[in-house]
MDAnalysis code that builds the backbone (N, CA, C; Angstrom):
import MDAnalysis as mda
import numpy as np

u = mda.Universe.empty(249, n_residues=83, atom_resindex=np.repeat(np.arange(83), 3), trajectory=True)
u.add_TopologyAttr("name", ["N", "CA", "C"] * 83)
u.add_TopologyAttr("resid", np.arange(1, 84))
u.add_TopologyAttr("resname", ["MET", "TYR", "TYR", "VAL", "TYR", "ALA", "ILE", "SER", "SER", "LEU", "GLU", "ARG", "ASN", "TYR", "ILE", "TYR", "VAL", "GLY", "LEU", "THR", "ASP", "ASN", "ILE", "GLU", "ARG", "ARG", "LEU", "SER", "GLU", "HIS", "ASN", "THR", "GLY", "LYS", "ASN", "LYS", "THR", "THR", "LYS", "ALA", "TYR", "SER", "PRO", "PHE", "VAL", "LEU", "ILE", "TYR", "PHE", "GLU", "LYS", "CYS", "GLY", "ASN", "ARG", "ILE", "GLU", "ALA", "ARG", "ILE", "LYS", "GLU", "LYS", "TYR", "PHE", "LYS", "SER", "GLY", "SER", "GLY", "LYS", "GLU", "LYS", "LEU", "ARG", "ILE", "ILE", "ARG", "GLU", "ASN", "GLN", "GLY", "GLN"])
u.atoms.positions = np.array([
    [15.371, 5.779, -6.078],
    [14.583, 4.566, -5.948],
    [13.227, 4.679, -5.317],
    [12.460, 3.895, -6.071],
    [11.206, 3.609, -5.840],
    [10.550, 2.559, -5.132],
    [9.255, 2.503, -4.317],
    [8.462, 1.854, -3.542],
    [7.614, 1.531, -3.950],
    [7.140, 0.383, -4.142],
    [5.530, -0.239, -4.281],
    [5.292, -0.765, -3.393],
    [4.289, 0.179, -2.181],
    [3.778, -0.387, -1.259],
    [2.425, -0.830, -1.042],
    [1.993, -1.117, 0.226],
    [0.824, -1.661, 0.283],
    [0.365, -1.124, 2.379],
    [-0.864, -0.677, 1.994],
    [-1.373, -0.269, 3.260],
    [-2.710, -0.898, 3.848],
    [-3.393, -1.019, 4.782],
    [-4.085, -1.436, 5.176],
    [-5.401, -1.286, 6.395],
    [-5.970, -0.514, 6.171],
    [-6.887, 0.165, 7.374],
    [-7.036, -0.906, 8.640],
    [-6.768, -0.038, 9.469],
    [-6.924, -1.168, 10.817],
    [-8.477, -0.789, 11.421],
    [-9.543, 0.149, 10.561],
    [-10.830, -0.395, 10.917],
    [-11.354, -0.832, 10.193],
    [-10.950, -0.790, 8.733],
    [-12.086, -1.008, 7.798],
    [-11.180, -1.940, 7.378],
    [-12.218, -3.191, 5.877],
    [-11.589, -3.475, 5.429],
    [-11.406, -3.331, 4.289],
    [-9.814, -2.811, 4.181],
    [-9.210, -1.988, 2.581],
    [-7.856, -1.846, 2.938],
    [-7.833, -2.162, 1.702],
    [-6.304, -2.125, 1.329],
    [-5.560, -1.029, 0.274],
    [-4.618, -0.502, 0.344],
    [-4.698, 0.313, -0.539],
    [-3.012, 0.208, -1.063],
    [-2.542, 0.266, -2.679],
    [-1.807, -0.323, -3.188],
    [-1.215, 1.417, -4.112],
    [-0.145, 1.483, -3.665],
    [0.568, 3.383, -4.450],
    [2.047, 2.688, -4.520],
    [3.126, 3.627, -5.075],
    [3.693, 3.772, -4.963],
    [4.734, 5.125, -4.679],
    [5.864, 4.206, -4.277],
    [6.588, 6.574, -3.870],
    [8.203, 6.524, -3.606],
    [8.632, 7.435, -3.579],
    [10.125, 7.554, -3.750],
    [10.439, 7.583, -1.638],
    [9.549, 7.812, -1.013],
    [10.065, 8.134, 0.764],
    [8.224, 7.465, 1.207],
    [8.618, 5.922, 1.776],
    [7.524, 5.259, 2.308],
    [7.045, 5.634, 3.325],
    [8.222, 6.252, 4.501],
    [7.857, 6.741, 5.863],
    [6.763, 8.014, 5.463],
    [7.336, 9.366, 4.205],
    [6.376, 10.222, 4.439],
    [4.714, 10.084, 3.626],
    [4.753, 8.648, 2.824],
    [3.288, 8.667, 2.659],
    [2.778, 7.948, 3.282],
    [3.352, 6.880, 3.930],
    [2.249, 6.692, 5.138],
    [2.014, 8.371, 6.498],
    [2.886, 8.836, 6.073],
    [2.167, 9.498, 7.252],
    [0.981, 10.495, 6.600],
    [1.355, 10.882, 5.509],
    [0.229, 11.264, 4.706],
    [-1.462, 10.647, 4.419],
    [-1.034, 9.312, 4.369],
    [-2.354, 8.723, 4.480],
    [-3.193, 9.029, 6.073],
    [-2.529, 8.410, 6.901],
    [-2.658, 8.468, 7.976],
    [-3.269, 9.787, 8.963],
    [-2.873, 10.712, 8.223],
    [-3.208, 12.036, 8.443],
    [-4.396, 12.474, 7.516],
    [-4.727, 12.227, 6.512],
    [-6.086, 12.778, 5.568],
    [-5.359, 13.267, 4.313],
    [-4.260, 13.326, 4.220],
    [-4.072, 14.363, 3.289],
    [-4.382, 13.231, 2.122],
    [-4.336, 12.568, 1.837],
    [-4.960, 11.270, 0.451],
    [-6.459, 11.289, 0.276],
    [-7.025, 12.166, -0.387],
    [-8.965, 12.497, -0.474],
    [-9.340, 10.473, -0.665],
    [-8.422, 9.566, -1.112],
    [-8.425, 8.968, -1.620],
    [-9.142, 7.603, -0.317],
    [-7.687, 7.555, 0.481],
    [-7.558, 6.442, 1.919],
    [-8.270, 7.772, 2.767],
    [-8.659, 9.265, 2.965],
    [-8.875, 9.716, 3.937],
    [-9.952, 8.407, 5.015],
    [-11.077, 8.392, 4.376],
    [-12.039, 7.207, 5.280],
    [-11.981, 6.889, 5.642],
    [-10.796, 6.195, 5.292],
    [-10.187, 4.459, 5.757],
    [-8.698, 4.815, 6.914],
    [-8.491, 5.340, 7.228],
    [-7.546, 5.629, 8.445],
    [-7.801, 5.294, 9.472],
    [-7.208, 5.200, 10.472],
    [-5.401, 4.622, 10.450],
    [-5.248, 3.382, 9.306],
    [-4.115, 3.640, 9.053],
    [-3.259, 2.074, 7.823],
    [-2.162, 2.172, 8.672],
    [-1.464, 0.420, 8.505],
    [0.047, 0.185, 8.889],
    [-0.093, -0.565, 7.385],
    [1.615, -0.145, 7.415],
    [2.353, -1.181, 5.854],
    [2.501, -2.801, 6.106],
    [1.921, -2.800, 5.285],
    [1.227, -4.640, 5.193],
    [2.977, -5.242, 4.292],
    [3.338, -4.488, 3.062],
    [4.042, -4.903, 2.334],
    [4.690, -3.556, 1.644],
    [5.995, -3.778, 0.834],
    [6.704, -3.370, 0.721],
    [7.964, -3.535, -0.250],
    [8.209, -3.102, -1.725],
    [9.450, -3.163, -2.587],
    [9.909, -2.373, -2.825],
    [11.351, -2.641, -3.133],
    [12.397, -1.513, -3.757],
    [12.375, -1.917, -4.859],
    [11.989, -0.978, -5.858],
    [12.442, -0.991, -7.177],
    [13.512, -0.421, -7.974],
    [14.039, -0.434, -9.459],
    [15.164, 0.614, -9.887],
    [14.389, 1.109, -9.571],
    [13.445, 1.431, -10.712],
    [12.940, 3.035, -11.155],
    [11.463, 3.441, -11.010],
    [10.710, 4.136, -11.532],
    [8.916, 4.158, -11.078],
    [8.548, 3.260, -12.198],
    [8.759, 3.311, -13.623],
    [8.239, 2.042, -13.867],
    [8.313, 1.136, -13.698],
    [9.222, 0.500, -13.377],
    [9.467, -0.740, -12.299],
    [8.320, -0.800, -11.692],
    [8.030, -0.432, -10.975],
    [7.074, 0.207, -9.240],
    [6.210, 0.532, -10.133],
    [6.085, 1.068, -11.558],
    [4.142, 0.718, -11.758],
    [3.934, -0.072, -12.306],
    [4.715, -1.006, -13.272],
    [4.043, -2.005, -13.071],
    [4.052, -3.448, -11.652],
    [4.826, -2.905, -10.920],
    [4.646, -4.380, -9.698],
    [3.201, -3.509, -9.112],
    [2.948, -2.315, -8.952],
    [1.497, -2.013, -8.725],
    [0.685, -2.058, -9.602],
    [0.633, -2.007, -10.353],
    [-0.356, -2.323, -11.395],
    [-0.607, -4.118, -10.787],
    [0.085, -5.056, -10.614],
    [0.145, -6.475, -10.292],
    [-0.810, -6.440, -9.329],
    [-0.380, -5.286, -8.161],
    [-1.043, -5.288, -6.904],
    [-2.167, -5.111, -6.692],
    [-2.508, -4.394, -8.081],
    [-3.725, -3.668, -8.419],
    [-5.169, -4.599, -8.642],
    [-4.527, -6.228, -9.154],
    [-4.591, -6.913, -9.539],
    [-5.426, -8.062, -8.973],
    [-6.526, -8.584, -9.227],
    [-7.206, -9.952, -8.266],
    [-6.519, -10.696, -7.696],
    [-5.566, -11.155, -8.166],
    [-4.888, -11.870, -8.163],
    [-3.398, -11.193, -6.745],
    [-2.696, -9.779, -7.277],
    [-2.032, -9.012, -6.669],
    [-2.707, -8.887, -5.305],
    [-3.856, -8.434, -5.006],
    [-4.838, -8.277, -4.004],
    [-5.217, -9.399, -3.093],
    [-5.733, -10.701, -3.842],
    [-5.346, -11.576, -3.428],
    [-3.618, -12.576, -2.309],
    [-2.820, -12.057, -2.777],
    [-1.430, -11.962, -2.253],
    [-1.867, -11.067, -0.894],
    [-1.971, -9.831, -1.364],
    [-1.921, -9.083, 0.009],
    [-2.784, -9.379, 0.746],
    [-3.546, -10.180, 0.685],
    [-5.209, -9.804, 1.853],
    [-4.330, -11.446, 2.412],
    [-3.400, -12.408, 1.830],
    [-3.136, -13.273, 2.525],
    [-1.644, -12.915, 3.467],
    [-0.787, -11.988, 2.886],
    [0.673, -11.231, 3.636],
    [-0.516, -11.238, 5.150],
    [-1.722, -9.970, 5.076],
    [-2.379, -9.004, 5.682],
    [-3.084, -9.911, 6.773],
    [-3.618, -11.265, 6.605],
    [-3.551, -12.291, 7.618],
    [-2.903, -13.146, 8.531],
    [-1.659, -13.334, 7.694],
    [-0.444, -13.893, 8.317],
    [0.504, -12.695, 8.725],
    [-0.243, -11.619, 9.231],
    [0.459, -10.529, 10.077],
    [-0.319, -10.451, 11.140],
    [-1.582, -10.896, 11.320],
    [-3.051, -10.911, 12.229],
    [-3.715, -9.412, 12.074],
    [-3.790, -8.843, 11.131],
    [-4.647, -7.772, 10.512],
    [-6.210, -8.270, 10.517],
])
């Protein structure tokens, strides 16, 4: 089972989108600075995740959320959560 997820920096205006087979572990890795790309933006909060049947499906959804319209959808989700 794979998930596509989006996390939002609590300190800066930054949303990261990725895929994983373990959301809790992956969020912990982002928040403890183990990911080079997101280290400067921590701490993070999970704003969105979606269960996918396999890695290919998760990758397709990840690409969408990294696009302009996908990022805009995530910004709206973040705003509605009070971030």
